[in-house]
C-alpha positions as CSV (number, residue, x, y, z in Angstrom):
1,M,130.2,80.0,70.9
2,K,132.9,82.6,71.0
3,L,133.8,83.6,74.6
4,L,136.4,86.0,76.0
5,I,137.4,85.6,79.7
6,E,139.5,88.4,81.1
7,N,141.1,89.5,84.4
8,A,141.6,86.0,85.7
9,K,144.3,84.1,87.5
10,L,145.0,81.3,85.0
11,L,146.2,77.9,86.0
12,T,147.2,76.7,82.6
13,M,149.1,73.6,83.5
14,T,151.9,74.9,81.2
15,P,155.1,76.7,82.2
16,D,153.4,80.0,81.9
17,S,150.4,80.8,84.1
18,P,149.4,84.5,84.1
19,E,148.4,86.0,87.4
20,R,146.2,88.3,85.4
21,G,145.4,87.2,81.9
22,Y,142.8,86.3,79.3
23,L,141.4,83.3,77.5
24,L,139.7,83.3,74.1
25,V,137.5,80.4,73.0
26,D,135.9,79.9,69.6
27,D,134.3,76.9,67.9
28,G,135.0,74.6,70.9
29,I,138.8,75.2,70.9
30,I,141.0,77.5,72.9
31,Q,142.3,80.1,70.5
32,Q,144.4,82.4,72.6
33,V,145.8,82.5,76.2
34,G,147.9,85.4,77.4
35,H,148.9,88.0,79.9
36,G,146.9,91.2,80.4
37,S,144.1,91.9,78.0
38,C,143.1,90.3,74.7
39,P,143.8,92.2,71.5
40,A,140.7,94.0,70.4
41,D,140.7,92.6,66.9
42,A,140.8,89.0,68.1
43,A,137.9,89.6,70.6
44,N,135.5,90.9,68.0
45,G,132.1,89.3,68.4
46,A,133.0,87.4,71.5
47,Q,130.7,87.1,74.6
48,Y,132.5,88.7,77.5
49,F,133.1,87.3,81.0
50,D,134.9,89.4,83.6
51,A,136.7,86.9,85.9
52,F,138.2,89.5,88.2
53,G,139.1,87.8,91.5
54,R,138.5,84.4,90.1
55,V,140.6,81.4,89.1
56,V,140.4,79.8,85.6
57,M,141.7,76.3,85.1
58,P,141.2,73.3,82.7
59,G,138.1,71.2,83.4
60,M,138.8,68.4,85.8
61,I,139.3,64.9,84.5
62,D,138.5,61.7,86.4
63,A,140.9,59.1,84.7
64,H,139.1,56.1,86.3
65,C,135.5,55.8,87.2
66,H,132.3,54.0,86.3
67,L,130.1,57.1,85.7
68,G,126.9,56.2,83.9
69,V,127.7,52.5,83.9
70,F,126.8,51.9,87.5
71,N,123.8,54.1,87.7
72,S,123.0,56.3,90.8
73,G,120.2,55.2,93.0
74,L,119.7,51.9,91.3
75,R,120.7,48.3,92.2
76,W,121.1,45.4,89.8
77,E,118.9,47.0,87.2
78,G,121.3,49.9,86.7
79,H,124.6,48.0,87.3
80,D,125.9,47.4,83.8
81,G,129.7,47.4,84.4
82,N,130.5,43.7,85.0
83,E,129.5,40.9,82.7
84,L,130.2,38.1,85.2
85,T,129.6,35.2,82.9
86,D,133.1,35.0,81.3
87,P,136.4,36.2,82.7
88,I,137.6,37.3,79.3
89,T,135.3,39.8,77.6
90,P,137.4,42.3,75.6
91,D,134.7,42.7,73.0
92,L,132.4,44.6,75.4
93,N,132.2,48.4,74.9
94,A,131.4,50.9,77.6
95,V,129.3,53.0,75.2
96,D,126.7,50.3,75.2
97,S,126.2,50.6,79.0
98,I,126.5,54.4,79.6
99,F,123.3,56.0,80.7
100,P,123.7,59.7,79.7
101,D,120.8,60.9,81.8
102,D,122.2,59.4,85.1
103,V,121.8,62.1,87.7
104,A,125.5,61.8,88.6
105,V,126.5,62.9,85.1
106,G,124.9,66.3,85.6
107,E,126.4,66.6,89.1
108,A,129.9,66.0,87.7
109,A,129.5,68.8,85.2
110,R,128.1,71.3,87.8
111,F,131.1,70.5,90.1
112,G,133.7,71.0,87.3
113,I,134.5,67.5,86.3
114,T,134.2,68.0,82.5
115,S,135.3,64.6,81.2
116,V,135.9,61.1,82.6
117,M,137.3,57.8,81.6
118,T,134.4,55.4,82.3
119,G,133.9,51.7,81.7
120,P,133.7,48.1,82.9
121,G,134.4,47.2,86.5
122,S,137.0,44.7,87.7
123,G,135.1,41.5,88.0
124,N,136.7,40.1,84.8
125,V,140.4,39.5,84.0
126,I,139.8,41.4,80.8
127,G,136.5,43.4,81.0
128,G,136.1,45.5,77.8
129,T,136.9,49.0,76.6
130,F,136.6,52.2,78.5
131,A,135.2,55.4,76.9
132,H,136.5,59.0,77.3
133,I,133.4,61.1,77.5
134,H,132.3,64.7,78.3
135,T,129.9,65.0,81.2
136,H,127.3,66.8,79.1
137,G,125.1,65.7,76.2
138,R,121.8,64.1,75.5
139,T,123.2,61.0,74.0
140,V,126.4,59.0,74.4
141,E,127.3,60.1,70.9
142,D,127.1,63.7,72.0
143,M,129.3,63.0,74.9
144,L,132.0,61.0,73.2
145,I,135.6,62.3,73.1
146,R,137.0,58.8,72.2
147,E,135.0,55.7,72.0
148,K,137.7,53.1,72.7
149,P,140.8,54.7,74.2
150,A,141.6,51.9,76.6
151,M,141.0,48.2,77.4
152,K,140.3,47.2,81.0
153,A,142.1,44.4,82.8
154,A,142.1,43.3,86.5
155,F,144.3,41.2,88.7
156,G,144.0,40.3,92.4
157,E,141.0,39.8,94.6
158,N,138.1,40.8,92.4
159,P,138.2,38.3,89.5
160,K,139.2,35.4,91.7
161,S,136.5,36.1,94.2
162,V,133.8,36.4,91.5
163,Y,134.6,33.1,89.8
164,G,136.3,31.2,92.6
165,Q,133.4,31.4,94.9
166,S,131.3,29.8,92.2
167,E,134.0,27.0,91.8
168,K,134.9,28.4,88.4
169,S,138.2,29.6,87.0
170,P,140.0,31.9,87.9
171,A,140.0,30.9,91.5
172,T,143.6,32.0,92.2
173,R,145.9,34.8,91.2
174,M,148.0,32.5,89.0
175,S,144.8,31.4,87.2
176,S,144.0,35.1,86.5
177,A,147.4,35.6,85.0
178,A,147.0,32.4,82.9
179,H,143.7,33.6,81.6
180,F,145.3,36.9,80.6
181,R,148.2,35.2,78.8
182,R,145.9,32.8,76.9
183,A,143.7,35.7,75.7
184,L,146.7,37.6,74.3
185,D,148.2,34.5,72.8
186,E,144.9,33.7,71.1
187,A,144.8,37.3,69.8
188,L,148.3,36.9,68.5
189,W,147.4,33.7,66.8
190,Y,144.3,35.3,65.3
191,K,146.4,38.2,64.0
192,K,148.8,35.8,62.3
193,Q,145.9,33.8,60.8
194,K,144.3,37.0,59.4
195,E,147.6,37.9,57.8
196,T,148.5,34.6,56.3
197,K,145.0,33.1,55.6
198,P,142.6,36.0,55.4
199,D,139.9,34.1,53.4
200,E,139.9,31.2,55.9
201,T,139.9,33.2,59.1
202,K,136.5,33.5,60.8
203,P,135.9,36.9,62.4
204,E,136.3,36.7,66.2
205,A,135.2,39.9,68.1
206,K,137.1,39.0,71.3
207,W,140.5,38.8,69.6
208,E,139.7,41.6,67.2
209,A,139.2,43.9,70.2
210,L,142.7,43.0,71.5
211,L,144.6,43.7,68.3
212,P,145.0,47.5,69.0
213,V,146.2,46.6,72.5
214,L,148.9,44.3,71.1
215,T,150.2,47.0,68.8
216,G,150.3,49.7,71.4
217,E,147.6,51.7,69.6
218,R,145.3,51.2,72.6
219,L,146.1,51.6,76.3
220,I,145.4,48.8,78.7
221,K,144.2,50.0,82.1
222,I,145.3,47.4,84.7
223,H,143.4,47.2,88.0
224,A,145.9,46.2,90.7
225,H,145.8,47.0,94.4
226,R,148.3,44.7,96.2
227,M,152.0,45.0,95.5
228,D,152.2,41.4,94.1
229,D,149.3,42.2,91.7
230,I,151.1,45.4,90.6
231,L,154.2,43.4,89.9
232,T,152.2,40.8,87.9
233,A,150.7,43.6,85.9
234,M,154.1,45.0,85.0
235,R,155.4,41.5,84.2
236,L,152.6,40.7,81.8
237,A,152.6,44.1,80.2
238,D,156.3,43.8,79.6
239,A,156.0,40.3,78.2
240,Y,153.6,41.5,75.5
241,G,155.0,45.0,74.9
242,L,151.8,46.8,76.1
243,R,151.2,50.5,76.7
244,F,149.6,50.5,80.1
245,T,148.5,52.4,83.2
246,L,148.4,51.0,86.7
247,D,145.0,51.8,88.1
248,H,144.5,52.1,91.9
249,C,148.0,51.0,92.7
250,T,147.1,51.0,96.3
251,E,150.3,49.5,97.6
252,G,152.5,51.2,95.0
253,Y,154.2,53.3,97.7
254,L,155.6,50.0,99.1
255,I,157.5,49.3,95.9
256,A,158.0,52.9,94.7
257,D,161.7,52.3,94.0
258,I,160.8,49.3,91.7
259,L,158.2,51.4,89.9
260,K,160.6,54.2,89.5
261,R,163.3,52.0,88.0
262,Y,160.8,50.4,85.6
263,Y,159.4,53.7,84.5
264,E,162.8,55.1,83.8
265,T,163.6,52.3,81.5
266,H,160.2,51.8,80.0
267,R,158.9,55.2,78.9
268,G,160.6,55.9,75.6
269,D,158.9,56.0,72.2
270,E,160.4,52.7,71.2
271,F,158.4,50.9,73.9
272,G,154.8,49.8,74.0
273,K,154.6,48.6,70.4
274,G,153.8,45.0,70.9
275,E,157.5,43.9,71.1
276,P,158.1,41.4,74.0
277,G,160.2,42.9,76.8
278,K,159.2,46.4,75.8
279,G,156.2,47.5,77.8
280,K,155.5,51.1,78.4
281,L,154.2,52.5,81.7
282,V,152.3,55.7,80.8
283,G,151.3,56.6,84.3
284,I,149.7,55.6,87.6
285,I,146.0,56.3,88.5
286,T,145.6,56.3,92.3
287,G,142.4,56.1,94.2
288,P,139.8,55.9,95.6
289,L,141.6,57.6,98.5
290,M,138.8,58.3,101.0
291,T,137.2,54.9,101.7
292,D,137.2,52.4,104.4
293,R,139.3,49.2,104.2
294,S,136.5,47.4,102.6
295,K,138.5,44.3,101.5
296,P,141.8,42.6,102.3
297,E,143.8,43.9,99.4
298,V,143.3,47.6,100.5
299,N,144.3,46.9,104.1
300,R,147.5,48.9,103.6
301,Q,146.0,51.8,101.8
302,S,147.5,55.2,102.6
303,I,146.5,58.8,101.7
304,K,150.3,59.4,101.3
305,N,150.3,57.0,98.2
306,P,149.9,59.7,95.5
307,A,152.6,61.9,97.1
308,L,155.1,59.1,97.4
309,L,154.5,57.8,93.9
310,A,154.8,61.4,92.5
311,E,158.3,61.6,94.0
312,T,159.4,58.8,91.5
313,G,158.7,61.1,88.6
314,I,156.0,58.9,87.2
315,P,152.9,60.9,86.1
316,V,150.3,60.3,88.8
317,A,146.5,60.9,88.4
318,I,143.9,60.8,91.1
319,A,140.5,59.2,90.5
320,T,137.3,58.7,92.5
321,D,136.4,55.2,91.1
322,H,132.8,56.6,91.1
323,P,130.5,55.5,92.6
324,V,133.0,54.3,95.2
325,I,133.5,58.0,95.9
326,P,130.9,60.4,94.5
327,I,132.5,62.0,91.5
328,E,131.9,65.6,92.7
329,Y,134.5,64.9,95.4
330,L,137.4,64.6,93.0
331,P,139.0,67.9,94.0
332,V,138.5,67.0,97.7
333,T,140.5,63.8,97.3
334,A,143.3,65.8,95.5
335,A,143.2,68.3,98.4
336,M,143.6,65.4,100.9
337,A,146.7,64.2,98.9
338,I,148.2,67.7,99.3
339,R,147.6,67.6,103.0
340,A,149.5,64.2,103.0
341,G,152.5,65.8,101.2
342,M,151.7,65.9,97.5
343,P,153.0,69.2,95.9
344,E,150.0,71.4,95.0
345,Y,151.0,71.7,91.3
346,L,151.2,67.9,91.0
347,A,147.9,67.4,92.8
348,L,146.3,69.8,90.3
349,A,148.0,67.9,87.4
350,A,146.6,64.7,88.9
351,I,143.1,65.9,88.0
352,T,143.9,67.8,84.8
353,S,147.1,67.3,82.7
354,N,148.3,64.0,84.1
355,A,144.7,62.7,84.2
356,A,144.5,63.5,80.5
357,L,147.9,61.8,79.8
358,C,146.6,58.6,81.6
359,S,143.5,58.8,79.5
360,D,145.6,59.0,76.3
361,A,144.3,62.5,75.6
362,G,147.3,64.6,76.8
363,E,147.6,66.5,73.5
364,T,144.0,67.8,73.5
365,H,142.8,68.0,77.1
366,G,144.0,68.9,80.5
367,R,145.6,72.3,79.8
368,L,144.7,75.8,78.9
369,A,146.7,76.3,75.7
370,H,146.2,77.1,72.0
371,G,144.4,74.2,70.2
372,Y,143.2,72.4,73.3
373,A,139.6,71.5,73.9
374,A,137.6,74.3,75.5
375,D,136.8,72.4,78.7
376,I,137.2,75.3,81.2
377,L,136.3,76.2,84.8
378,V,135.9,79.6,86.3
379,L,136.2,79.2,90.0
380,S,135.3,81.5,92.9
381,G,138.7,80.8,94.5
382,D,141.5,78.3,95.1
383,P,140.5,74.9,93.5
384,F,141.5,73.1,96.8
385,D,139.6,75.4,99.2
386,F,136.4,73.5,100.3
387,R,134.5,76.8,100.0
388,T,135.3,77.3,96.3
389,T,132.5,76.8,93.8
390,P,132.4,76.8,90.0
391,D,131.1,80.1,88.7
392,L,131.2,78.9,85.1
393,V,131.6,75.5,83.5
394,M,132.3,75.2,79.8
395,I,132.4,71.8,78.1
396,G,133.5,71.4,74.5
397,G,133.1,75.2,74.0
398,E,129.5,75.1,75.3
399,M,128.5,76.9,78.5
400,V,126.8,74.2,80.5
401,Y,126.6,75.9,83.9
402,E,126.8,79.4,85.3
403,R,126.2,80.2,88.9
404,R,123.9,83.2,89.3
């Protein structure tokens, strides 16, 4: 549909955000953004929405959750995020577990979370690929933005507790790291065999799934809470030249100086291309921020973590880890980060532009700018005021919710 929104305060997540401006959408793409009123010739045939007194911003993005994979209101029969039979399962794909009719998907859309990175849990050292999806559509295919933008890995308490308590490997942190190394070494060997002996190499889905990770084409999302697990993630990513995000990073504030130094020397275009010693830290995804200390490795969690990490200059996103925190509370967690010292602009970026960056979608999502996807919110007020409600939600250029 073609839609013109006028008279709005625009939060574009670009250097220019009009206090009173317009937004023109056509064919699922933002065509124009500007100050004042839209030129009449450009607006011909457009449906009109007067946003006087309202705020317009990009649709919110949750950069790390399990929406549709751990289904709302169900127990084991709807928990499809952890294949706890093998600690190395890179060949698993989130799209094969997502339930598009999960009630939480519709709730996410109505509350303005227009897209999410969703996928496997953290029970395995390598758990499979995440998917970047819209929160609207009858089928997973309707919802897909990118099918396999990132691989999931996990260090720390989760994998070792899952397998160690059953007297299987990994039972220790060093075993988890060894499993990770063996998997990537196997994938490197497989890659070499394919190149040198293509007719003699039997297809192997596990190692095939890791090849884009090794070249840097595909992000790897590394679950790490405790400071030593964060450092292990960085060490291993650097050893194999991986492009990666640090997900959760609960004790990141304790080593913020180390993270800052690493990021400043590991963020250039020459990094993250599968060359040893040249990992690339794309960003940090913090959260969940509003939970109890449910396990030992989050004993030192702090609501100040996003603010302290943002001071390093590293792009920081905020996530709910749904269903740990219900996904509709994404803006509430960002508001709590503001109260704890995070600048408001960076908190907004953490659920829009930086969340898109950490989802490897920073060139198409997370901003109100020409050529970006028409994932748009019209809000009744400030996005961090608990009284604010979405008046209009547009996903992929389709109006999916309008408050009457």
